[in-house]
C-alpha positions as CSV (number, residue, x, y, z in Angstrom):
1,X,89.3,-10.5,-1.9
2,X,85.8,-9.1,-1.7
3,X,83.8,-7.6,-4.5
4,X,81.7,-4.7,-3.2
5,X,79.7,-3.8,-6.3
6,X,76.3,-2.3,-6.4
7,X,73.3,-4.4,-7.6
8,X,72.8,-4.9,-11.3
9,X,70.4,-2.1,-11.7
10,X,72.7,0.7,-10.5
11,X,75.9,-0.6,-12.0
12,X,77.7,2.0,-14.0
13,X,80.4,1.7,-16.7
14,X,83.0,2.7,-14.2
15,X,82.0,-0.3,-11.9
16,X,82.3,-2.7,-14.8
17,X,85.7,-1.3,-15.6
18,X,86.7,-1.9,-12.1
19,X,85.6,-5.5,-12.3
20,X,87.7,-6.0,-15.5
21,X,90.7,-4.6,-13.7
22,X,90.1,-7.3,-11.2
23,X,89.6,-9.9,-13.9
24,X,92.8,-8.9,-15.8
25,X,94.7,-9.0,-12.5
26,X,93.6,-12.5,-11.7
27,X,94.2,-13.7,-15.3
28,X,97.7,-12.4,-15.1
29,X,98.3,-14.2,-11.8
30,X,97.0,-17.3,-13.4
31,X,99.4,-16.9,-16.3
32,X,102.3,-16.2,-13.9
33,X,101.4,-19.3,-12.1
34,X,101.3,-21.4,-15.3
35,X,104.6,-20.0,-16.3
36,X,106.4,-20.6,-12.9
37,X,105.1,-24.1,-12.6
38,X,106.1,-24.9,-16.4
39,X,109.5,-23.5,-15.9
40,X,110.4,-25.3,-12.7
41,X,109.0,-28.6,-14.1
42,X,111.1,-28.2,-17.4
43,X,114.1,-27.7,-15.2
44,X,113.5,-30.8,-12.9
45,X,114.5,-34.1,-14.4
46,X,112.5,-35.8,-11.7
47,X,109.3,-33.9,-12.6
48,X,109.8,-34.5,-16.3
49,X,110.3,-38.3,-15.8
50,X,107.0,-38.3,-13.8
51,X,104.9,-36.4,-16.2
52,X,106.3,-37.5,-19.6
53,X,108.0,-40.8,-18.7
54,X,104.6,-42.4,-18.3
55,X,102.4,-42.2,-21.4
56,X,99.2,-42.3,-19.2
57,X,100.2,-39.5,-16.9
58,X,99.8,-36.6,-19.4
59,X,96.3,-38.0,-20.3
60,X,95.6,-38.1,-16.4
61,X,96.5,-34.6,-16.1
62,X,94.4,-33.6,-19.2
63,X,91.5,-35.2,-17.6
64,X,92.0,-33.4,-14.3
65,X,92.3,-30.0,-16.2
66,X,88.9,-30.6,-18.0
67,X,87.3,-31.7,-14.7
68,X,88.7,-28.7,-12.9
69,X,87.3,-26.2,-15.6
70,X,84.0,-27.8,-15.5
71,X,83.9,-27.7,-11.7
72,X,85.0,-24.0,-11.4
73,X,82.1,-23.0,-13.8
74,X,79.6,-25.2,-11.8
75,X,80.4,-24.4,-8.2
76,X,81.4,-20.7,-8.2
77,X,77.8,-19.7,-7.5
78,X,77.9,-21.7,-4.3
79,X,81.4,-20.6,-2.9
80,X,83.1,-17.5,-2.2
81,X,85.1,-15.3,-4.7
82,X,88.2,-16.2,-2.7
83,X,87.5,-19.9,-2.9
84,X,86.7,-19.6,-6.6
85,X,90.0,-17.8,-7.3
86,X,91.8,-20.2,-5.4
87,X,90.6,-23.1,-7.5
88,X,91.4,-21.1,-10.7
89,X,94.9,-20.7,-9.6
90,X,95.2,-24.6,-8.7
91,X,93.9,-25.2,-12.3
92,X,96.7,-22.7,-13.7
93,X,99.3,-24.7,-11.7
94,X,98.2,-28.0,-13.1
95,X,98.2,-26.6,-16.6
96,X,101.9,-25.6,-16.0
97,X,102.7,-29.1,-15.5
98,X,101.4,-30.0,-19.0
99,X,102.8,-27.0,-20.7
100,X,106.2,-27.5,-19.5
101,X,106.9,-29.4,-22.6
102,X,107.1,-26.1,-24.7
103,X,110.4,-25.4,-22.8
104,X,111.8,-28.7,-24.2
105,X,110.6,-28.1,-27.7
106,X,111.1,-24.5,-28.3
107,X,114.0,-22.0,-27.5
108,X,113.3,-19.6,-24.7
109,X,113.9,-16.5,-27.1
110,X,111.0,-17.7,-29.3
111,X,108.7,-18.5,-26.3
112,X,109.2,-15.1,-25.1
113,X,108.6,-13.6,-28.5
114,X,105.4,-15.5,-28.9
115,X,104.3,-14.5,-25.5
116,X,104.7,-10.8,-26.1
117,X,102.9,-11.1,-29.5
118,X,100.0,-12.8,-27.8
119,X,99.9,-10.3,-25.0
120,X,99.7,-7.4,-27.6
121,X,97.1,-9.1,-29.7
122,X,95.0,-10.1,-26.7
123,X,95.1,-6.5,-25.2
124,X,93.9,-5.1,-28.4
125,X,91.2,-7.6,-29.0
126,X,89.9,-7.6,-25.5
127,X,89.8,-3.8,-25.4
128,X,87.8,-4.1,-28.6
129,X,85.4,-6.4,-26.8
130,X,84.8,-3.9,-24.0
131,X,84.1,-0.9,-26.2
132,X,82.3,-2.4,-29.3
133,X,78.5,-1.8,-29.4
134,X,77.5,-4.5,-31.9
135,X,75.7,-7.6,-30.8
136,X,78.2,-10.3,-31.3
137,X,76.0,-13.2,-30.2
138,X,75.7,-14.6,-33.6
139,X,79.5,-14.3,-34.2
140,X,80.0,-16.0,-30.9
141,X,77.8,-19.0,-31.8
142,X,79.7,-19.3,-35.1
143,X,83.1,-19.3,-33.3
144,X,82.0,-21.8,-30.8
145,X,80.9,-24.2,-33.5
146,X,84.3,-23.6,-35.4
147,X,86.1,-24.4,-32.0
148,X,84.3,-27.8,-31.9
149,X,85.4,-28.3,-35.6
150,X,89.0,-27.3,-34.6
151,X,89.0,-29.9,-31.8
152,X,87.8,-32.6,-33.9
153,X,90.2,-31.7,-36.6
154,X,93.1,-31.7,-34.1
155,X,92.0,-35.3,-32.9
156,X,92.0,-36.5,-36.6
157,X,95.4,-35.1,-37.2
158,X,96.8,-36.8,-34.0
159,X,96.1,-40.0,-36.0
160,X,96.7,-38.8,-39.6
161,X,99.7,-36.6,-38.9
162,X,99.2,-34.6,-42.0
163,X,101.4,-31.5,-42.2
164,X,99.0,-29.5,-44.4
165,X,96.1,-30.1,-42.0
166,X,98.5,-29.2,-39.1
167,X,99.1,-25.6,-40.5
168,X,95.4,-25.2,-41.6
169,X,94.6,-26.1,-37.8
170,X,97.3,-23.7,-36.5
171,X,96.1,-20.6,-38.6
172,X,92.6,-21.4,-37.9
173,X,93.2,-21.6,-34.2
174,X,94.9,-18.2,-34.2
175,X,91.9,-16.7,-36.0
176,X,89.3,-18.5,-33.7
177,X,91.0,-17.4,-30.5
178,X,91.6,-13.9,-31.7
179,X,87.7,-13.8,-32.5
180,X,86.9,-15.4,-29.1
181,X,88.9,-12.9,-27.1
182,X,86.6,-10.1,-28.5
183,X,83.3,-12.0,-28.1
184,X,84.1,-13.4,-24.7
185,X,85.1,-10.1,-23.3
186,X,81.8,-8.7,-24.5
187,X,79.9,-11.8,-22.9
188,X,81.6,-11.1,-19.6
189,X,80.5,-7.5,-19.6
190,X,77.0,-8.7,-20.4
191,X,77.1,-11.2,-17.7
192,X,78.0,-8.4,-15.2
193,X,75.3,-6.2,-16.4
194,X,72.6,-9.0,-16.1
195,X,73.9,-10.6,-12.7
196,X,71.4,-9.9,-9.9
197,X,73.6,-10.7,-7.0
198,X,75.1,-8.1,-4.5
199,X,78.7,-8.7,-5.7
200,X,80.3,-9.9,-8.9
201,X,82.6,-12.5,-7.5
202,X,81.2,-15.4,-9.8
203,X,81.4,-13.2,-12.9
204,X,85.0,-12.3,-12.0
205,X,86.0,-15.9,-11.5
206,X,84.4,-17.1,-14.7
207,X,85.7,-14.1,-16.6
208,X,89.3,-14.6,-15.4
209,X,89.1,-18.3,-16.4
210,X,87.6,-17.7,-19.8
211,X,90.1,-15.0,-20.8
212,X,93.1,-17.0,-19.4
213,X,92.0,-19.8,-21.7
214,X,91.6,-17.7,-24.6
215,X,95.0,-16.1,-24.0
216,X,96.8,-19.5,-23.4
217,X,95.3,-21.2,-26.5
218,X,96.1,-18.0,-28.7
219,X,99.7,-18.3,-27.3
220,X,100.0,-22.0,-28.2
221,X,99.0,-21.6,-31.8
222,X,101.1,-18.5,-32.2
223,X,104.0,-20.4,-30.8
224,X,103.6,-23.0,-33.5
225,X,104.1,-20.2,-36.1
226,X,106.8,-18.0,-34.4
227,X,108.5,-20.7,-32.3
228,X,112.1,-22.0,-33.1
229,X,112.5,-25.5,-32.3
230,X,115.6,-26.6,-30.4
């Protein structure tokens, strides 16, 4: 895929909207890839035994995922848009391996319900991020700090296993990723306006990855609330 946008100085709102259409399309492709891999893995006893039968394998996959996310952000400036998107889809596939566990824990109906609630919430919040004129940079910084706190609290509760803290983390996670969807969308738009390259391939790759991560994390926290366990 090629991105034939004009230089930053002449980019219009219509060109930015065109780029976001591409971003949402790639984000959707990533979600479909993750869902397909997760569904296949959950239905394969051999794959489940490989991933969850060894306590170290799931941690290996988590480390691989983190490395892939960092790598995508670091090398997209040096590779083509097509190569960057291929890396993003590869990450989405690996993420599907780890997320296959949700099909073992929750009923399919509740997974579908949480997905559609997430999709509706994400669509509204991302649209807000596109049209809002207020500078949300300070809000963005606060949300990033809150995200760090959320991660630390999650690690603590993995050891403590406190049910009250679990639900505090869950509802805080929903609020944080709802907010991040808005501010990240605005940030991607700003990146497109400030980018000085001839095309917006790098911005499209980073944008698709960023919004994909916001969507998946929002979905996982909503699934905790809406999901019915088997």
